C-alpha positions in Angstrom: 62.0 63.6 114.2 61.5 66.2 111.5 60.3 68.8 114.0 63.6 68.4 115.9 65.4 69.4 112.7 63.3 72.5 112.4 63.8 73.4 116.0 67.6 73.0 115.5 67.5 75.3 112.5 65.4 77.9 114.4 67.9 77.8 117.3 70.8 78.2 114.9 69.3 81.1 113.1 68.3 82.7 116.4 71.8 82.2 117.8 73.4 83.8 114.7 71.1 86.8 115.0 71.8 87.2 118.6 75.6 87.0 118.1 75.4 89.6 115.3 73.4 91.9 117.6 75.8 91.4 120.5 78.9 92.1 118.4 77.3 95.2 116.9 76.4 96.6 120.4 79.9 95.7 121.7 81.5 97.6 118.8 79.2 100.6 119.4 80.2 100.7 123.0 83.9 100.4 122.3 83.7 103.1 119.5 82.0 105.5 121.9 84.8 104.9 124.4 87.5 105.4 121.8 85.8 108.6 120.6 86.0 110.0 124.1 89.6 109.0 124.5 90.4 110.8 121.2 88.5 113.9 122.1 86.0 113.4 119.3 82.2 113.6 119.3 80.4 110.3 118.5 77.4 110.5 116.2 75.9 107.1 115.4 74.3 108.3 112.1 75.5 110.0 109.0 73.7 113.2 109.7 76.1 115.2 107.5 75.5 113.2 104.4 79.1 111.9 104.0 77.8 109.2 101.8 77.0 111.8 99.2 80.6 112.9 98.8 82.0 112.0 95.4 84.5 109.3 96.3 84.7 106.3 94.1 84.6 104.0 97.2 81.1 105.4 97.9 79.9 104.3 94.4 80.7 100.6 94.8 78.1 97.8 95.2 74.4 97.6 94.9 73.7 99.2 98.3 75.8 101.1 100.8 75.8 103.0 104.1 77.8 104.9 106.7 77.5 104.6 110.5 79.4 105.1 113.8 80.6 108.6 112.8 83.2 110.4 115.0 83.8 114.1 114.3 86.0 116.9 115.6 89.7 117.8 115.8 92.6 115.4 116.4 96.1 116.5 116.7 95.2 119.9 115.2 93.3 118.7 112.1 89.5 118.6 111.5 88.4 115.1 110.6 85.6 112.5 110.4 86.1 108.8 111.2 83.4 106.3 110.4 82.4 102.8 109.3 81.4 102.3 105.7 79.9 99.2 104.1 78.5 98.2 100.8 76.9 95.0 99.5 76.7 93.2 96.2 73.6 91.2 95.3 73.7 87.9 93.4 71.1 85.4 92.3 71.6 81.7 92.1 70.1 79.3 89.5 67.0 78.9 91.6 66.3 82.6 91.8 67.4 82.9 95.4 69.1 86.3 96.2 72.0 86.8 98.5 74.2 89.7 99.6 77.9 89.8 100.0 79.1 92.7 102.3 82.4 94.6 102.3 83.2 96.7 105.4 85.7 99.5 105.9 87.1 102.0 108.4 87.5 105.5 106.9 89.0 108.8 107.9 88.2 112.0 106.1 90.1 115.3 106.2 90.4 118.6 104.3 93.1 120.7 102.7 93.2 124.2 101.1 93.4 123.0 97.5 91.1 122.1 94.7 92.1 118.6 93.7 91.2 116.7 90.6 89.9 113.2 91.6 92.7 110.7 92.2 92.6 107.2 93.7 95.7 105.5 95.1 95.3 101.8 95.8 97.5 98.7 96.1 98.4 97.0 92.9 96.9 93.4 92.7 95.8 90.8 90.2 92.5 92.6 89.5 94.1 96.0 88.9 96.6 94.4 86.6 93.7 92.7 84.6 92.0 96.0 84.4 95.1 97.6 83.0 95.3 94.9 80.3 91.6 95.5 79.5 92.1 99.1 78.5 91.8 100.8 81.9 95.5 101.5 82.6 96.7 103.3 85.7 99.1 106.2 85.7 102.7 105.3 85.6 105.4 107.3 87.5 109.1 107.5 87.2 109.7 105.3 90.3 109.2 101.7 89.2 109.1 100.4 92.8 106.1 102.7 93.3 104.4 101.5 90.1 104.7 97.9 91.1 103.2 98.6 94.5 100.4 101.1 93.7 97.6 101.5 91.2 96.8 105.2 90.6 93.8 106.4 88.7 92.8 109.9 87.7 91.5 111.8 84.6 94.0 114.7 85.0 97.4 113.2 84.7 99.2 116.5 85.3 97.5 116.9 88.6 98.3 113.4 89.5 102.0 114.0 88.8 101.9 117.3 90.8 100.2 115.6 93.7 102.2 112.4 93.8 105.8 113.7 93.8 108.9 111.7 94.8 108.5 112.6 98.5 104.8 111.5 98.4 105.8 108.2 96.6 108.4 107.4 99.2 106.0 108.1 102.1 103.3 105.9 100.5 105.8 103.1 100.1 106.9 103.4 103.7 103.2 103.6 105.0 102.7 99.9 104.1 99.9 98.1 102.4 97.0 98.5 104.8 95.5 101.7 103.5 94.1 103.2 100.3 93.6 106.8 99.5 91.4 109.2 97.5 91.4 112.9 96.9 88.5 114.9 95.5 88.2 118.7 95.6 89.4 119.8 99.0 88.8 116.4 100.6 91.2 113.5 101.5 89.9 110.0 102.3 92.0 107.2 103.8 90.5 103.8 104.4 91.2 100.2 105.1 89.3 97.0 105.9 87.2 97.5 109.0 89.4 97.9 112.1 88.8 97.2 115.7 88.1 100.4 117.8 91.5 100.0 119.4 93.2 100.0 116.0 91.8 103.3 114.8 94.8 105.5 115.8 97.0 104.2 112.9 94.2 105.1 110.5 94.0 108.7 111.8 97.7 109.0 111.9 97.9 107.9 108.3 95.4 110.6 107.3 97.5 113.2 109.2 100.7 111.9 107.5 99.1 111.8 104.1 97.9 115.4 104.5 101.3 116.6 105.6 102.9 115.1 102.4 100.8 117.1 100.0 103.4 119.0 97.9 103.5 122.8 98.3 103.0 123.1 94.5 99.5 121.7 94.8 98.5 124.6 97.0 100.1 127.1 94.6 98.7 125.7 91.4 95.3 124.5 92.6 94.3 127.0 95.3 91.0 126.8 97.1 91.1 129.5 99.8 89.3 128.7 103.0 88.8 125.1 102.1 90.9 123.6 104.9 87.9 123.0 107.2 84.6 121.2 106.6 81.3 123.0 106.4 79.5 122.6 109.6 75.8 121.6 109.9 75.8 123.1 113.4 76.6 126.6 112.4 79.7 128.8 111.7 82.7 127.9 113.7 81.2 124.7 115.1 83.1 121.6 114.1 
């Protein structure tokens, strides 16, 4: 009878592996179709080295990766859309290792400004604990915004210039699905991994976020010619 147990385990493991393979292939096919509908190129691999960009999201975990990259222009803006994942390893009392994965859908765009790093995430129990442990976020004049968002950045003046009253109101209206980062001339918007058919709100949020950047940011922190990404395919090819 013991061999029946082992056969059952083998069938279960094989079934899980096949399901994972099937779902991955299905997502890949749907993403390719969505890229075509959006007028974007689909590149399966991170050939541009997006993972090397200095966003704090890309520093999380013990291992990480980017896949299913879309690139091109959408509604007049150059962007990249991609899947990002990271894992955290843990070891139990018997020395067995396991990995816990977190997966995201990301959209990356550019502006003509040199931004100091700022992260804008939703306020939650963990961010409140961090505040009490000596890692406070930046507080703004609008208390409703402070209750909803956790903002981190080394340059407080830049954070205040970047997140003005108009930006705060837009972020409050945008809802709680998305988080944001700015570094240099790059803007990153991300959420938990979305279905291919649910990517348009992500791209729309990137476009809206970009449009809310205050004019004073361009005046005080200029970066001429930084509104488009460098192209690995040669000048003018995006």
